[in-house]
TORKOL-4160 file (C-alpha; in steps of 0.2 Angstrom, whole numbers, padded with zeros to 4 digits, m for minus):
142
<pt num="1" X="0969" Y="0995" Z="m1280"/>
<pt num="2" X="0987" Y="0995" Z="m1286"/>
<pt num="3" X="0990" Y="0979" Z="m1275"/>
<pt num="4" X="1006" Y="0984" Z="m1267"/>
<pt num="5" X="1000" Y="0984" Z="m1249"/>
<pt num="6" X="1000" Y="0965" Z="m1247"/>
<pt num="7" X="0982" Y="0966" Z="m1242"/>
<pt num="8" X="0968" Y="0955" Z="m1249"/>
<pt num="9" X="0951" Y="0961" Z="m1253"/>
<pt num="10" X="0940" Y="0952" Z="m1241"/>
<pt num="11" X="0923" Y="0950" Z="m1233"/>
<pt num="12" X="0921" Y="0950" Z="m1214"/>
<pt num="13" X="0907" Y="0939" Z="m1209"/>
<pt num="14" X="0901" Y="0942" Z="m1192"/>
<pt num="15" X="0896" Y="0926" Z="m1183"/>
<pt num="16" X="0889" Y="0920" Z="m1166"/>
<pt num="17" X="0898" Y="0906" Z="m1157"/>
<pt num="18" X="0887" Y="0892" Z="m1152"/>
<pt num="19" X="0890" Y="0882" Z="m1136"/>
<pt num="20" X="0891" Y="0865" Z="m1146"/>
<pt num="21" X="0904" Y="0868" Z="m1159"/>
<pt num="22" X="0909" Y="0887" Z="m1158"/>
<pt num="23" X="0907" Y="0889" Z="m1177"/>
<pt num="24" X="0889" Y="0894" Z="m1180"/>
<pt num="25" X="0888" Y="0909" Z="m1192"/>
<pt num="26" X="0876" Y="0923" Z="m1191"/>
<pt num="27" X="0874" Y="0931" Z="m1208"/>
<pt num="28" X="0872" Y="0949" Z="m1206"/>
<pt num="29" X="0861" Y="0957" Z="m1220"/>
<pt num="30" X="0859" Y="0974" Z="m1213"/>
<pt num="31" X="0876" Y="0980" Z="m1205"/>
<pt num="32" X="0875" Y="0974" Z="m1188"/>
<pt num="33" X="0857" Y="0968" Z="m1187"/>
<pt num="34" X="0851" Y="0951" Z="m1183"/>
<pt num="35" X="0852" Y="0939" Z="m1197"/>
<pt num="36" X="0850" Y="0921" Z="m1201"/>
<pt num="37" X="0861" Y="0907" Z="m1194"/>
<pt num="38" X="0869" Y="0893" Z="m1204"/>
<pt num="39" X="0884" Y="0882" Z="m1200"/>
<pt num="40" X="0902" Y="0886" Z="m1203"/>
<pt num="41" X="0902" Y="0871" Z="m1215"/>
<pt num="42" X="0888" Y="0879" Z="m1225"/>
<pt num="43" X="0897" Y="0895" Z="m1226"/>
<pt num="44" X="0912" Y="0885" Z="m1232"/>
<pt num="45" X="0902" Y="0876" Z="m1245"/>
<pt num="46" X="0895" Y="0892" Z="m1252"/>
<pt num="47" X="0912" Y="0900" Z="m1253"/>
<pt num="48" X="0919" Y="0885" Z="m1262"/>
<pt num="49" X="0905" Y="0885" Z="m1274"/>
<pt num="50" X="0908" Y="0903" Z="m1279"/>
<pt num="51" X="0927" Y="0903" Z="m1282"/>
<pt num="52" X="0940" Y="0894" Z="m1292"/>
<pt num="53" X="0951" Y="0889" Z="m1278"/>
<pt num="54" X="0965" Y="0884" Z="m1291"/>
<pt num="55" X="0966" Y="0902" Z="m1298"/>
<pt num="56" X="0981" Y="0911" Z="m1291"/>
<pt num="57" X="0980" Y="0930" Z="m1287"/>
<pt num="58" X="0963" Y="0933" Z="m1295"/>
<pt num="59" X="0945" Y="0928" Z="m1298"/>
<pt num="60" X="0935" Y="0930" Z="m1314"/>
<pt num="61" X="0942" Y="0946" Z="m1323"/>
<pt num="62" X="0950" Y="0953" Z="m1307"/>
<pt num="63" X="0969" Y="0950" Z="m1307"/>
<pt num="64" X="0982" Y="0954" Z="m1294"/>
<pt num="65" X="0988" Y="0948" Z="m1277"/>
<pt num="66" X="0975" Y="0958" Z="m1268"/>
<pt num="67" X="0962" Y="0947" Z="m1277"/>
<pt num="68" X="0968" Y="0931" Z="m1270"/>
<pt num="69" X="0956" Y="0919" Z="m1262"/>
<pt num="70" X="0958" Y="0915" Z="m1243"/>
<pt num="71" X="0949" Y="0909" Z="m1228"/>
<pt num="72" X="0954" Y="0918" Z="m1212"/>
<pt num="73" X="0949" Y="0908" Z="m1197"/>
<pt num="74" X="0945" Y="0914" Z="m1179"/>
<pt num="75" X="0948" Y="0898" Z="m1170"/>
<pt num="76" X="0956" Y="0881" Z="m1171"/>
<pt num="77" X="0939" Y="0873" Z="m1174"/>
<pt num="78" X="0936" Y="0884" Z="m1189"/>
<pt num="79" X="0954" Y="0880" Z="m1196"/>
<pt num="80" X="0951" Y="0862" Z="m1194"/>
<pt num="81" X="0934" Y="0863" Z="m1203"/>
<pt num="82" X="0941" Y="0874" Z="m1217"/>
<pt num="83" X="0957" Y="0863" Z="m1220"/>
<pt num="84" X="0945" Y="0847" Z="m1221"/>
<pt num="85" X="0934" Y="0856" Z="m1233"/>
<pt num="86" X="0949" Y="0862" Z="m1244"/>
<pt num="87" X="0955" Y="0844" Z="m1244"/>
<pt num="88" X="0938" Y="0838" Z="m1250"/>
<pt num="89" X="0938" Y="0851" Z="m1263"/>
<pt num="90" X="0955" Y="0846" Z="m1270"/>
<pt num="91" X="0948" Y="0829" Z="m1276"/>
<pt num="92" X="0938" Y="0839" Z="m1288"/>
<pt num="93" X="0953" Y="0848" Z="m1296"/>
<pt num="94" X="0968" Y="0842" Z="m1305"/>
<pt num="95" X="0978" Y="0858" Z="m1301"/>
<pt num="96" X="0982" Y="0862" Z="m1283"/>
<pt num="97" X="0971" Y="0873" Z="m1273"/>
<pt num="98" X="0980" Y="0889" Z="m1269"/>
<pt num="99" X="0966" Y="0897" Z="m1258"/>
<pt num="100" X="0975" Y="0904" Z="m1242"/>
<pt num="101" X="0970" Y="0897" Z="m1225"/>
<pt num="102" X="0977" Y="0907" Z="m1211"/>
<pt num="103" X="0972" Y="0914" Z="m1194"/>
<pt num="104" X="0963" Y="0931" Z="m1196"/>
<pt num="105" X="0973" Y="0947" Z="m1194"/>
<pt num="106" X="0968" Y="0965" Z="m1193"/>
<pt num="107" X="0953" Y="0968" Z="m1204"/>
<pt num="108" X="0952" Y="0985" Z="m1212"/>
<pt num="109" X="0935" Y="0990" Z="m1219"/>
<pt num="110" X="0935" Y="0996" Z="m1237"/>
<pt num="111" X="0933" Y="1015" Z="m1241"/>
<pt num="112" X="0914" Y="1020" Z="m1241"/>
<pt num="113" X="0914" Y="1021" Z="m1260"/>
<pt num="114" X="0919" Y="1003" Z="m1261"/>
<pt num="115" X="0905" Y="0997" Z="m1249"/>
<pt num="116" X="0891" Y="0988" Z="m1258"/>
<pt num="117" X="0902" Y="0992" Z="m1274"/>
<pt num="118" X="0893" Y="0980" Z="m1286"/>
<pt num="119" X="0875" Y="0985" Z="m1280"/>
<pt num="120" X="0880" Y="1003" Z="m1284"/>
<pt num="121" X="0885" Y="0998" Z="m1301"/>
<pt num="122" X="0904" Y="0995" Z="m1300"/>
<pt num="123" X="0916" Y="1002" Z="m1312"/>
<pt num="124" X="0904" Y="1003" Z="m1327"/>
<pt num="125" X="0888" Y="1007" Z="m1318"/>
<pt num="126" X="0880" Y="0990" Z="m1321"/>
<pt num="127" X="0871" Y="0986" Z="m1304"/>
<pt num="128" X="0871" Y="0969" Z="m1298"/>
<pt num="129" X="0859" Y="0960" Z="m1286"/>
<pt num="130" X="0864" Y="0956" Z="m1268"/>
<pt num="131" X="0848" Y="0947" Z="m1265"/>
<pt num="132" X="0848" Y="0932" Z="m1254"/>
<pt num="133" X="0850" Y="0916" Z="m1265"/>
<pt num="134" X="0856" Y="0926" Z="m1280"/>
<pt num="135" X="0868" Y="0915" Z="m1290"/>
<pt num="136" X="0873" Y="0927" Z="m1304"/>
<pt num="137" X="0891" Y="0927" Z="m1309"/>
<pt num="138" X="0900" Y="0941" Z="m1300"/>
<pt num="139" X="0905" Y="0954" Z="m1313"/>
<pt num="140" X="0916" Y="0968" Z="m1307"/>
<pt num="141" X="0921" Y="0975" Z="m1324"/>
<pt num="142" X="0904" Y="0976" Z="m1334"/>
């Protein structure tokens, strides 16, 4: 949590390539189980709706380089779609978008105590819902 490793706190979304575009996403709700499918474009839309892409090194009350926003792609097709989406998003903001867009590198899962951190109550023991469709503000610090 000190932010001195260069790592970013991230979510790894497991997806299933489709024969048509190679960018369909399987949303895994139970650690490896079958989930619902949505397009990569829909995933990007949800992501962009939940962040402030102009905030450097933080979101909400979380501050530090490890809290930066980023889209880490697995293919050229994903990179193109993400770049196009960020271009469209830029038209909504006067400040430049600072969300990283890079090829994925090695992903390290968080420590067990950080898994489902907000559902467990986070730092102050205030549990938050992870239910499908929940649009509550993410509130890491109470």
